[in-house]
N, C-alpha and C positions, 0 to 999 in steps of 0.2 A: 736293236739299233747297233749291234756290234758290227765290226768290219766284215766278218765272215758272212753274216746273214744278208748283207747288202749286195753280195755277189749275185750276178745274173742267174746262175744255175740254181741257187737257193730260192730266189724270187720266183723263178718259173715253177719250182717244186711247190712252193707255198700257194701260188696262184692256181696250180692244178688241183691242190687239195681244196681250195676255196670253191671250186666248181662242183664238188661232190655234195649232193643234197644231205642235209643234216650235219654238215661240218661247217662251223662258223669260226672265222678268225676275227678276233678283236685286237685292235692295235691303236696306238696313238702316235701322232707324228708332231714333233715340235720343231718344225723346219720351215723357214720362210719360202723355200722353193719346193714344197711338197708336191705340187703339180708336175714337177719335172722328174720325179722319182721312178715313174713307170711309163712305158709306152702305151698306146691306145689299147692294144690287144690284152696286155697284162692288166690294165685297169678294168677292162671288161670282165676278165676272169675273176679278179678279186671282188668285183661288184661292191666297192666301198660305199658305205653310207657316211657322208662327210658332215661333221658338225663342228663349226668353229667355236672355240671356247676362249675368246680373247679376254685377257685379264685387265686390259686397259692400264697396265702398269707402265711406268716410264720405260722408254725404249732401252735404256741401259740395263734396267732390271729384267725386262722381258727377254732380251737377247744375250744375257750374260753367259749362258751355256752354249750359245751358238758360235761357231768359229767364223772368222771373216770369210767372205766369198773369195778373197785373194789367198786364203790359207790353202795348204796342200790338200787337206781332206775335202773341204767344201768345194774347192776348185775341181778336184777329181770327180766328186759326185756330180757337180753341175756339168762337167765335161761328158761324163758317161751318160747322163740323162739326155744331154743334147744329141749325142751320137745315136742313142736309141730312137729318139724322135725323128731325126733326119732319115734314118733307115726306113722308117714306117711311112714316109711321105712320098708324094709324086715327084718326078724329076723337075717339073715346073716349080713346085713349092720349094724344093731344094735350091733352085737357081734364084728364086726370089729372096730366100734367106741369105744367100751369098751376097746378093746385091746390097741388101740392107746392112749386113754385118761388115762387109768390106768398106762401105761408106762410113760406118761408125768408126772402124779401125783407122781409116786413112784420113779422117777429118777430125783432128783433135779439137777439144773445147766446144763440141756441139752436143745438144741434148739428144738429137736423133736426126733421122732423114725426113725431110718434108714429104708428106704423102704424095703431093703432085709430082715431085721429082722422081719418086719411086715409081709411080704409075707410068710416067713417060718412059723411064728406062725399061720397065717391064713390057710395055706395049711395043716399044721399038725392037725388043728381042723376041716378040711374039709369044710371051709367057702368059699374058692376059689380054682380054679383048674389051674389058670394061672396068670401070671403077668398082662395080659390085663384084666382079670376078676377082679382083685383087683383094678386096675385103674378105672374100670367102677363103682365099689362101691364107690370109693373115690370121684368121680365126683360130686355127690350130696352134699357132705360135702364141697368140694371146691367151688361149686356154691353158697352155703350159707355162705361162708367165715368162716367156722369153722376150716377147715384145709387148709394149703397150702403146696404144694410140691416144694422144692427148693434144690439147691446144696449148701452144707455148705463149709466152708473154707478148709476142708480136701478132697473136691471133692466127697463127699458121698451124694447121694440123700436121703433127709429126709422128713418126714411128720411132719410139724410144726403145733402146735395147736394155733389158734387165740383167744382162750378164756382164761381168767385168771384161775389160779388154784382154786381160791375161788369159781368161778362159777361151775367148774367141781366137786369140793367137795360137793357143795350144790346139784348138780344134782344127784350124787351117794347117798347122804344122803336121799334125797327125794324118790329115787328109792327103797331104802331098806325099807322105811316106807309104 
């Protein structure tokens, strides 16, 4: 869990070792965004067997060793994981991500983007052709815990963003450079 081993080159090396028969890597991860740590290819190579071991302790006790998502290390980790995911997705999926993330950034005090608003925007830009097609694109983001789809208090289905606005701003700043 040290900073050195988190670097992509060492993760690739370890995932390559994990592909070799009779070599097994045992690890534990105490991180709320563990699904964001590896891209799809690296997850496949590691072939992780995931077992949740929730302690059901109070949130303050459960997360006392975890840095805030707004903190530099977690923010950097979340940002690097997001960048790795974006690189592995199709151009349409990337544009869908941008639509939702920019809506979230540019619309303060909202839980997320209404699903129907997202669908209409994506259909007008020829990114999707059906409701099911959009849901298919969202699956990868939901699996990596970047988005979650939920029903808000007004009974409207929304796509909520699980990343801080600071992480999203850094992502778009880095993308422009």
